DOKOL-380263 format. One line per field, with one value per residue: residue number from 1; x, y, z of N, C-alpha, C, O in turn. Coordinates in nm, 2 decimals. Atoms other than C-alpha are relative to their C-alpha. Example, Ala and Ser with C-alpha at 12.3 -4.5 7.8 and 13.67 -1.06 7.14 Angstrom:
BEGIN
pos (1_2)
n.east (0.09_-0.09)
n.north (-0.12_-0.11)
n.up (0.00_0.00)
ca.east (1.23_1.37)
ca.north (-0.45_-0.11)
ca.up (0.78_0.71)
c.east (0.09_-0.08)
c.north (0.12_0.11)
c.up (0.00_0.08)
o.east (0.19_-0.03)
o.north (0.12_0.22)
o.up (0.07_0.09)
//
This chain:
BEGIN
pos (1_2_3_4_5_6_7_8_9_10_11_12_13_14_15_16_17_18_19_20_21_22_23_24_25_26_27_28_29_30_31_32_33_34_35_36_37_38_39_40_41_42_43_44_45_46_47_48_49_50_51_52_53_54_55_56_57_58_59_60_61_62_63_64_65_66_67_68_69_70_71_72_73_74_75_76_77_78_79_80_81_82_83_84_85_86_87_88_89_90_91_92_93_94_95_96_97_98_99_100_101_102_103_104_105_106_107_108_109_110_111_112_113_114_115_116_117_118_119_120_121_122_123_124_125_126_127_128_129_130_131_132_133_134_135_136_137_138_139_140_141_142_143_144_145_146_147_148_149_150_151_152_153_154_155_156_157_158_159_160_161_162_163_164_165_166_167_168_169_170_171_172_173_174_175_176_177_178_179_180_181_182_183_184_185_186_187_188)
n.east (-0.06_0.03_-0.09_0.07_-0.08_-0.01_-0.11_-0.12_0.00_-0.02_-0.14_-0.07_0.02_-0.08_-0.14_-0.02_0.02_-0.12_-0.11_0.01_-0.03_-0.15_-0.06_0.04_-0.06_-0.14_-0.02_0.06_0.01_0.13_0.04_0.08_0.13_0.00_0.02_0.14_0.08_-0.04_0.07_0.14_0.00_-0.03_0.13_0.10_-0.05_0.03_0.14_0.03_-0.04_0.10_0.13_-0.01_-0.09_0.04_-0.08_-0.06_0.06_-0.09_0.07_-0.05_0.11_0.00_0.10_-0.03_-0.06_0.07_0.12_-0.05_-0.07_0.07_-0.08_0.09_0.06_0.14_0.07_0.11_0.07_-0.05_0.05_-0.04_-0.14_-0.06_0.01_-0.09_-0.14_-0.01_-0.01_-0.12_-0.12_0.01_-0.11_-0.13_-0.02_-0.01_-0.12_-0.11_-0.09_-0.07_-0.11_-0.08_-0.02_0.11_0.08_0.08_0.10_-0.06_-0.08_0.09_0.07_-0.09_-0.01_0.13_0.00_-0.09_0.06_0.10_-0.06_-0.06_0.10_0.05_-0.11_-0.01_0.11_-0.02_-0.09_0.08_0.07_-0.10_-0.06_0.10_0.05_0.12_0.11_-0.02_0.12_-0.03_0.02_-0.08_0.10_-0.06_0.08_-0.06_-0.10_0.06_0.05_-0.11_-0.05_0.10_0.01_-0.13_0.00_0.10_-0.06_-0.09_0.07_0.06_-0.11_-0.03_0.11_-0.01_-0.12_0.04_0.11_-0.04_-0.08_-0.13_-0.04_-0.14_-0.08_-0.11_0.00_0.09_-0.07_0.09_0.08_-0.08_-0.01_0.12_0.02_-0.11_0.04_0.12_-0.04_-0.07_0.08_0.04_0.08_-0.07)
n.north (0.02_-0.10_-0.01_-0.06_-0.05_0.12_0.01_-0.04_-0.14_-0.05_0.02_-0.10_-0.13_0.00_-0.01_-0.14_-0.08_0.03_-0.07_-0.14_-0.02_0.01_-0.12_-0.11_0.02_-0.04_-0.14_-0.10_0.05_-0.05_0.07_0.12_-0.04_-0.03_0.13_0.03_-0.07_0.04_0.13_-0.03_-0.06_0.11_0.07_-0.09_0.01_0.13_0.01_-0.08_0.08_0.11_-0.05_-0.08_0.06_0.15_0.10_-0.02_0.09_0.02_0.08_-0.04_-0.03_-0.14_-0.09_-0.13_-0.06_-0.13_0.03_0.03_-0.12_-0.13_-0.11_-0.12_0.00_0.00_0.03_0.09_-0.05_0.03_0.13_0.08_0.01_-0.13_0.00_0.10_-0.06_-0.10_0.07_0.08_-0.08_-0.07_0.05_-0.05_-0.13_0.00_0.08_-0.05_-0.08_0.09_0.08_-0.08_-0.13_-0.08_-0.06_-0.11_0.05_0.00_0.12_0.11_0.00_0.05_0.15_0.05_0.00_0.10_0.13_0.02_0.01_0.13_0.11_0.00_0.04_0.15_0.06_-0.02_0.11_0.13_0.00_0.01_0.13_0.10_-0.04_-0.08_0.07_-0.01_-0.03_-0.12_-0.12_-0.12_-0.10_-0.12_-0.03_0.08_-0.09_-0.12_0.04_0.05_-0.12_-0.06_0.09_-0.02_-0.13_0.01_0.08_-0.09_-0.11_0.07_0.02_-0.14_-0.04_0.08_-0.04_-0.12_0.03_0.10_-0.06_0.06_0.05_0.00_0.09_0.05_0.14_0.07_-0.01_0.00_-0.13_-0.11_0.01_-0.04_-0.14_-0.08_-0.01_-0.08_-0.14_-0.05_-0.01_-0.14_-0.01_-0.07)
n.up (-0.13_-0.10_-0.11_-0.11_-0.12_-0.08_-0.09_0.07_0.00_-0.14_-0.03_0.08_-0.07_-0.12_0.03_0.03_-0.12_-0.09_0.06_-0.02_-0.14_-0.02_0.06_-0.09_-0.13_0.02_0.04_-0.09_-0.14_-0.06_-0.12_0.01_0.02_0.14_0.06_-0.02_0.10_0.14_0.02_0.04_0.14_0.08_0.01_0.08_0.14_0.05_0.02_0.12_0.11_0.01_0.05_0.13_0.10_0.02_0.07_0.13_0.10_0.11_0.10_0.13_0.10_0.05_-0.05_0.04_-0.11_-0.03_-0.09_-0.13_-0.05_-0.01_-0.03_-0.01_-0.13_-0.02_0.13_-0.04_-0.12_-0.13_-0.03_-0.11_0.00_-0.05_-0.15_-0.04_0.01_-0.11_-0.14_0.00_-0.02_-0.13_-0.10_0.04_-0.05_-0.15_-0.05_0.07_-0.09_-0.10_0.06_0.09_-0.04_0.06_-0.11_0.05_0.09_0.13_0.02_-0.01_0.13_0.11_-0.02_0.04_0.14_0.05_-0.02_0.10_0.13_0.00_0.02_0.14_0.09_-0.01_0.07_0.15_0.04_0.01_0.13_0.11_0.01_0.03_0.13_0.00_-0.07_-0.15_-0.08_-0.06_0.08_-0.03_-0.01_-0.06_-0.13_-0.11_-0.05_-0.07_-0.13_-0.08_-0.06_-0.10_-0.13_-0.08_-0.07_-0.10_-0.11_-0.07_-0.07_-0.12_-0.10_-0.06_-0.09_-0.12_-0.08_-0.07_-0.10_-0.11_-0.11_0.00_-0.13_-0.03_0.10_-0.06_-0.02_0.10_0.12_0.10_0.00_0.03_0.15_0.06_-0.02_0.07_0.14_0.00_-0.02_0.11_0.12_0.04_0.12_0.10)
ca.east (0.20_0.11_0.36_0.20_0.32_0.44_0.71_0.98_0.88_0.88_1.23_1.36_1.21_1.36_1.70_1.68_1.55_1.84_2.09_1.95_1.95_2.31_2.41_2.22_2.36_2.72_2.68_2.44_2.43_2.05_1.88_1.69_1.37_1.45_1.45_1.10_0.97_1.18_1.03_0.68_0.77_0.91_0.58_0.38_0.60_0.56_0.18_0.18_0.38_0.14_-0.16_-0.02_0.23_0.11_0.00_0.22_0.03_0.26_0.02_0.15_-0.19_-0.20_-0.38_-0.40_-0.15_-0.33_-0.63_-0.41_-0.28_-0.46_-0.27_-0.57_-0.65_-1.00_-1.09_-1.31_-1.44_-1.39_-1.42_-1.35_-0.99_-0.92_-1.04_-0.84_-0.52_-0.57_-0.62_-0.33_-0.08_-0.21_0.03_0.32_0.28_0.25_0.55_0.79_0.92_1.01_1.25_1.38_1.48_1.15_1.00_0.84_0.53_0.74_0.98_0.70_0.51_0.81_0.84_0.47_0.49_0.79_0.61_0.31_0.53_0.73_0.42_0.29_0.63_0.64_0.29_0.38_0.68_0.45_0.23_0.53_0.68_0.35_0.30_0.03_-0.18_-0.21_-0.47_-0.31_-0.38_-0.13_-0.34_-0.22_-0.51_-0.33_-0.03_-0.25_-0.43_-0.11_0.03_-0.29_-0.30_0.07_0.02_-0.30_-0.12_0.15_-0.10_-0.28_0.05_0.12_-0.22_-0.18_0.17_0.00_-0.28_-0.08_0.05_0.42_0.48_0.82_1.07_1.32_1.40_1.16_1.37_1.08_0.86_1.16_1.22_0.86_0.83_1.16_1.03_0.69_0.85_1.05_0.76_0.66_0.40_0.64)
ca.north (-8.02_-7.85_-7.73_-7.66_-7.49_-7.80_-7.91_-7.86_-7.50_-7.45_-7.60_-7.38_-7.08_-7.18_-7.22_-6.87_-6.73_-6.90_-6.75_-6.41_-6.44_-6.55_-6.26_-6.01_-6.17_-6.13_-5.78_-5.61_-5.82_-5.76_-5.85_-6.17_-5.98_-5.87_-6.24_-6.28_-6.01_-6.13_-6.48_-6.33_-6.14_-6.47_-6.65_-6.36_-6.36_-6.73_-6.70_-6.42_-6.65_-6.93_-6.71_-6.51_-6.74_-7.10_-7.32_-7.30_-7.44_-7.58_-7.71_-7.52_-7.47_-7.18_-6.88_-6.51_-6.34_-6.00_-6.16_-6.23_-5.87_-5.55_-5.23_-4.99_-4.90_-4.98_-5.11_-5.38_-5.16_-5.24_-5.60_-5.87_-5.92_-5.55_-5.58_-5.90_-5.74_-5.45_-5.69_-5.91_-5.63_-5.47_-5.69_-5.59_-5.23_-5.32_-5.56_-5.37_-5.11_-5.39_-5.56_-5.27_-4.91_-4.80_-4.57_-4.31_-4.34_-4.26_-4.55_-4.79_-4.68_-4.75_-5.10_-5.16_-5.06_-5.28_-5.58_-5.53_-5.49_-5.80_-6.02_-5.90_-5.95_-6.31_-6.37_-6.22_-6.46_-6.75_-6.64_-6.60_-6.94_-7.12_-6.98_-6.75_-7.01_-6.92_-6.90_-6.58_-6.23_-5.94_-5.65_-5.29_-5.27_-5.54_-5.30_-5.01_-5.20_-5.37_-5.02_-4.90_-5.20_-5.15_-4.78_-4.85_-5.11_-4.86_-4.59_-4.84_-4.91_-4.53_-4.48_-4.77_-4.64_-4.31_-4.48_-4.73_-4.62_-4.69_-4.92_-4.93_-5.07_-5.16_-5.53_-5.61_-5.66_-5.74_-5.44_-5.21_-5.32_-5.28_-4.93_-4.81_-4.90_-4.75_-4.43_-4.40_-4.43_-4.10_-4.00_-3.78)
ca.up (-1.04_-0.72_-0.47_-0.13_0.19_0.38_0.62_0.36_0.32_0.70_0.72_0.44_0.62_0.95_0.79_0.64_0.96_1.16_0.91_0.95_1.33_1.33_1.11_1.34_1.65_1.52_1.38_1.63_1.95_2.02_2.34_2.40_2.39_2.04_1.94_2.08_1.85_1.55_1.60_1.60_1.28_1.13_1.21_1.06_0.74_0.70_0.74_0.47_0.24_0.30_0.22_-0.08_-0.26_-0.20_-0.35_-0.65_-0.95_-1.21_-1.48_-1.78_-1.95_-2.18_-2.06_-2.13_-1.90_-1.92_-1.75_-1.45_-1.41_-1.30_-1.31_-1.29_-0.93_-0.82_-1.17_-1.01_-0.73_-0.37_-0.25_0.00_-0.11_-0.05_0.31_0.35_0.22_0.46_0.76_0.65_0.68_1.01_1.22_1.00_1.09_1.46_1.48_1.24_1.50_1.74_1.49_1.28_1.32_1.15_1.41_1.18_0.97_0.66_0.71_0.81_0.49_0.27_0.42_0.38_0.02_-0.04_0.12_-0.11_-0.41_-0.32_-0.29_-0.62_-0.79_-0.66_-0.79_-1.13_-1.14_-1.07_-1.36_-1.59_-1.50_-1.55_-1.90_-1.79_-1.60_-1.23_-0.96_-0.85_-0.98_-0.98_-0.86_-0.79_-0.53_-0.33_-0.30_-0.20_0.07_0.19_0.24_0.41_0.65_0.74_0.81_1.00_1.21_1.29_1.38_1.61_1.78_1.82_1.97_2.21_2.31_2.41_2.61_2.81_3.15_3.19_3.49_3.65_3.39_3.65_3.65_3.37_3.06_2.84_2.94_2.92_2.56_2.47_2.62_2.48_2.14_2.21_2.34_2.02_1.77_1.59_1.35_1.16)
c.east (-0.04_0.10_-0.07_0.09_0.00_0.13_0.13_0.01_0.03_0.15_0.09_-0.01_0.07_0.15_0.04_-0.01_0.12_0.12_0.00_0.02_0.15_0.07_-0.03_0.07_0.15_0.02_-0.06_-0.01_-0.13_-0.03_-0.08_-0.14_-0.02_-0.04_-0.15_-0.08_0.04_-0.06_-0.15_-0.01_0.02_-0.13_-0.10_0.04_-0.03_-0.15_-0.04_0.04_-0.09_-0.13_0.02_0.07_-0.05_-0.15_0.05_-0.06_0.09_-0.06_0.05_-0.11_0.01_-0.11_0.04_0.06_-0.06_-0.12_0.04_0.07_-0.10_0.09_-0.08_-0.06_-0.15_-0.08_-0.12_-0.08_0.07_-0.06_0.06_0.15_0.07_0.00_0.10_0.15_0.03_0.03_0.12_0.12_-0.01_0.11_0.14_0.04_0.02_0.14_0.13_0.09_0.07_0.12_0.08_0.01_-0.12_-0.09_-0.08_-0.10_0.06_0.08_-0.08_-0.08_0.08_0.01_-0.13_-0.02_0.09_-0.06_-0.11_0.06_0.07_-0.09_-0.05_0.10_0.01_-0.12_0.01_0.10_-0.06_-0.08_0.09_0.05_-0.10_-0.07_-0.14_-0.12_0.03_-0.13_0.02_-0.02_0.09_-0.09_0.06_-0.09_0.06_0.11_-0.05_-0.05_0.10_0.06_-0.09_-0.01_0.13_-0.01_-0.11_0.05_0.10_-0.07_-0.07_0.10_0.04_-0.11_0.00_0.12_-0.04_-0.10_0.05_0.09_0.13_0.03_0.15_0.07_0.11_-0.02_-0.09_0.05_-0.10_-0.08_0.09_0.02_-0.12_-0.03_0.10_-0.04_-0.12_0.03_0.07_-0.09_-0.06_-0.09_0.07_0.13)
c.north (0.11_0.00_0.08_0.05_-0.13_0.01_0.04_0.15_0.06_-0.02_0.10_0.14_0.01_0.01_0.14_0.09_-0.01_0.08_0.15_0.04_0.00_0.12_0.12_-0.02_0.04_0.15_0.10_-0.04_0.05_-0.08_-0.12_0.04_0.03_-0.13_-0.05_0.07_-0.04_-0.14_0.02_0.05_-0.12_-0.08_0.07_-0.01_-0.13_-0.02_0.08_-0.08_-0.11_0.05_0.05_-0.08_-0.14_-0.02_0.05_-0.10_-0.01_-0.09_0.03_0.01_0.14_0.08_0.14_0.07_0.13_-0.02_-0.01_0.13_0.12_0.11_0.13_-0.01_0.01_-0.03_-0.09_0.04_-0.04_-0.14_-0.07_-0.01_0.13_0.00_-0.10_0.04_0.10_-0.07_-0.08_0.07_0.09_-0.05_0.05_0.13_0.01_-0.06_0.07_0.09_-0.08_-0.07_0.08_0.14_0.09_0.05_0.12_-0.06_-0.01_-0.13_-0.13_-0.01_-0.06_-0.15_-0.07_-0.01_-0.10_-0.14_-0.03_-0.02_-0.14_-0.12_0.00_-0.04_-0.15_-0.06_0.02_-0.11_-0.13_0.00_-0.02_-0.14_-0.11_0.03_0.07_-0.07_0.01_0.03_0.14_0.12_0.11_0.12_0.12_0.03_-0.07_0.09_0.11_-0.04_-0.06_0.12_0.06_-0.08_0.02_0.13_0.00_-0.07_0.08_0.11_-0.06_-0.01_0.14_0.04_-0.08_0.05_0.13_-0.03_-0.08_0.08_-0.08_-0.05_0.01_-0.10_-0.08_-0.16_-0.08_0.02_0.01_0.13_0.12_0.01_0.05_0.15_0.09_0.01_0.09_0.15_0.06_0.02_0.15_0.00_0.07_-0.06)
c.up (0.09_0.11_0.11_0.11_0.09_0.09_-0.06_-0.01_0.14_0.03_-0.07_0.07_0.13_-0.02_-0.04_0.12_0.10_-0.06_0.03_0.15_0.04_-0.05_0.10_0.13_-0.01_-0.02_0.11_0.15_0.07_0.12_-0.03_-0.03_-0.15_-0.08_0.01_-0.11_-0.14_-0.03_-0.03_-0.14_-0.10_-0.02_-0.09_-0.15_-0.06_-0.03_-0.13_-0.12_-0.03_-0.07_-0.14_-0.11_-0.03_-0.01_-0.13_-0.10_-0.12_-0.11_-0.14_-0.11_-0.05_0.05_-0.05_0.13_0.04_0.08_0.15_0.06_-0.01_0.04_0.02_0.14_0.01_-0.12_0.03_0.12_0.13_0.05_0.12_0.01_0.04_0.15_0.06_-0.01_0.10_0.13_0.00_0.04_0.13_0.09_-0.05_0.05_0.15_0.04_-0.06_0.09_0.10_-0.06_-0.10_0.06_-0.05_0.11_-0.05_-0.10_-0.14_-0.02_0.01_-0.14_-0.11_0.01_-0.04_-0.15_-0.06_0.02_-0.10_-0.14_-0.01_-0.02_-0.14_-0.11_0.00_-0.07_-0.15_-0.05_-0.01_-0.13_-0.12_-0.02_-0.03_-0.13_0.00_0.08_0.15_0.06_0.06_-0.10_0.05_-0.01_0.07_0.13_0.12_0.07_0.08_0.13_0.09_0.07_0.11_0.13_0.08_0.07_0.11_0.13_0.08_0.08_0.13_0.11_0.06_0.09_0.13_0.09_0.08_0.11_0.11_0.10_0.01_0.14_0.02_-0.09_0.07_0.03_-0.09_-0.14_-0.12_-0.01_-0.03_-0.15_-0.07_0.01_-0.06_-0.15_-0.01_0.02_-0.12_-0.13_-0.02_-0.12_-0.12_-0.04)
o.east (-0.05_0.13_-0.11_0.21_-0.11_0.18_0.22_0.12_0.11_0.21_0.18_0.09_0.13_0.22_0.14_0.08_0.17_0.20_0.10_0.09_0.20_0.16_0.06_0.11_0.20_0.12_0.01_-0.03_-0.13_0.03_-0.12_-0.21_-0.13_-0.11_-0.20_-0.16_-0.04_-0.09_-0.20_-0.10_-0.04_-0.17_-0.17_-0.04_-0.07_-0.19_-0.12_-0.02_-0.13_-0.18_-0.07_0.05_-0.04_-0.23_-0.02_-0.04_0.10_-0.02_0.06_-0.08_0.04_-0.22_0.15_-0.01_-0.07_-0.16_-0.04_0.13_-0.16_0.13_-0.02_-0.14_-0.21_-0.20_-0.22_-0.15_0.20_-0.18_0.14_0.22_0.18_0.10_0.17_0.23_0.14_0.12_0.18_0.21_0.09_0.18_0.22_0.15_0.09_0.20_0.24_0.21_0.18_0.20_0.18_-0.04_-0.11_-0.17_-0.14_-0.08_0.01_0.06_-0.06_-0.10_0.03_0.00_-0.12_-0.07_0.05_-0.04_-0.11_0.01_0.06_-0.07_-0.06_0.07_0.03_-0.10_-0.03_0.08_-0.03_-0.08_0.05_0.07_-0.06_-0.18_-0.22_-0.22_0.14_-0.23_-0.08_-0.02_0.08_-0.15_0.11_-0.03_0.05_0.12_0.00_-0.03_0.08_0.09_-0.05_-0.02_0.12_0.03_-0.08_0.02_0.10_-0.03_-0.08_0.08_0.06_-0.08_-0.01_0.11_0.02_-0.10_-0.01_0.18_0.13_0.05_0.22_0.03_0.17_-0.12_-0.10_0.02_-0.09_-0.09_0.04_0.01_-0.12_-0.06_0.08_-0.02_-0.13_-0.03_0.06_-0.04_-0.09_-0.08_0.03_0.20)
o.north (0.23_-0.11_0.20_0.00_-0.17_0.12_0.10_0.21_0.16_0.07_0.15_0.21_0.12_0.08_0.20_0.17_0.08_0.13_0.21_0.14_0.08_0.17_0.20_0.08_0.11_0.20_0.20_0.05_0.11_-0.18_-0.14_-0.04_0.00_-0.13_-0.12_0.00_-0.05_-0.17_-0.05_0.01_-0.12_-0.12_0.01_-0.03_-0.14_-0.08_0.04_-0.07_-0.14_-0.02_0.03_-0.05_-0.19_0.07_0.13_-0.22_0.09_-0.20_-0.06_0.00_0.23_0.04_0.16_0.09_0.17_0.08_0.00_0.12_0.14_0.11_0.24_-0.10_0.09_0.01_-0.08_-0.04_-0.06_-0.15_-0.01_-0.01_0.12_0.04_-0.07_0.01_0.10_-0.04_-0.09_0.02_0.15_0.04_0.07_0.16_0.10_-0.01_0.07_0.07_-0.03_-0.12_0.03_0.16_0.22_-0.03_0.19_-0.16_-0.09_-0.20_-0.22_-0.12_-0.13_-0.22_-0.18_-0.10_-0.17_-0.23_-0.13_-0.11_-0.21_-0.21_-0.11_-0.10_-0.21_-0.17_-0.07_-0.16_-0.21_-0.10_-0.09_-0.19_-0.22_-0.01_0.05_0.00_-0.05_0.08_0.19_0.10_0.14_0.15_0.11_0.09_-0.02_0.09_0.15_0.03_-0.06_0.12_0.10_-0.02_0.02_0.14_0.06_-0.03_0.08_0.14_0.01_0.01_0.15_0.09_-0.02_0.05_0.15_0.04_-0.08_0.15_-0.20_0.04_0.04_-0.22_-0.17_-0.20_-0.20_0.12_0.09_0.18_0.21_0.12_0.14_0.22_0.20_0.12_0.18_0.24_0.18_0.07_0.21_-0.09_0.06_-0.02)
o.up (0.06_0.17_0.09_0.11_0.14_0.11_0.00_0.01_0.14_0.09_-0.02_0.09_0.16_0.05_0.01_0.14_0.16_0.02_0.06_0.18_0.12_0.03_0.13_0.19_0.08_0.03_0.14_0.23_0.17_0.15_-0.14_-0.10_-0.21_-0.18_-0.07_-0.18_-0.23_-0.14_-0.12_-0.21_-0.20_-0.13_-0.17_-0.23_-0.18_-0.12_-0.21_-0.23_-0.15_-0.16_-0.23_-0.22_-0.14_0.04_-0.20_-0.08_-0.19_-0.13_-0.22_-0.22_0.02_0.07_-0.09_0.22_0.16_0.15_0.24_0.17_-0.11_0.16_0.03_0.17_-0.07_-0.14_-0.04_0.18_0.13_0.04_0.20_0.11_0.10_0.21_0.15_0.08_0.16_0.20_0.11_0.11_0.17_0.15_0.04_0.10_0.20_0.14_0.01_0.09_0.15_0.02_-0.15_0.17_-0.04_0.17_0.04_-0.16_-0.22_-0.12_-0.07_-0.19_-0.20_-0.09_-0.09_-0.20_-0.16_-0.07_-0.16_-0.21_-0.12_-0.10_-0.20_-0.20_-0.11_-0.13_-0.22_-0.16_-0.11_-0.20_-0.21_-0.13_-0.06_-0.15_-0.08_0.11_0.19_0.00_0.12_-0.22_0.17_-0.11_0.18_0.22_0.23_0.19_0.19_0.23_0.21_0.19_0.21_0.23_0.20_0.19_0.22_0.24_0.20_0.19_0.23_0.23_0.18_0.20_0.24_0.21_0.18_0.21_0.22_0.07_-0.02_0.23_-0.08_-0.10_0.02_0.08_-0.08_-0.21_-0.20_-0.12_-0.10_-0.21_-0.16_-0.08_-0.10_-0.21_-0.10_-0.04_-0.14_-0.23_0.08_-0.20_-0.23_-0.13)
//
């Protein structure tokens, strides 16, 4: 059986996102601009889920689980998937400060590491639930390059925040929010 990323997955994602937004709205009362960035983050997370988790292959053919797991960094050298993992998480590092209080490289790094670990844990669960048969590979390199991409995305945002001239924020709610976040980002 093959479970693919489809309309049901999107509806489930939207239901979860709506619940999170409702909770955040009741607890923190964020601005409307915050919801623009949280929607961008939601679309990004759904894309990551589509790329990294789906399709779920439920065939149940016996396989050697150890062939689907690599815990030795750079065991297979450096390849295309490493670059793709790096590029996949660049946006995460850029968007994160707009939707969380993560405004330092340390807090962004921790969240990037957690994202990489979460994806690999979900892939491991898929391998375990399919009796070792999976098209996915749990790879420590993925976590390393996910972390690197997140940090690089954050550093790009820090650099951009230093290069952009600050226009008048008066009367521009969106730009005020953007520049307030950019003014708060720090490398330490």
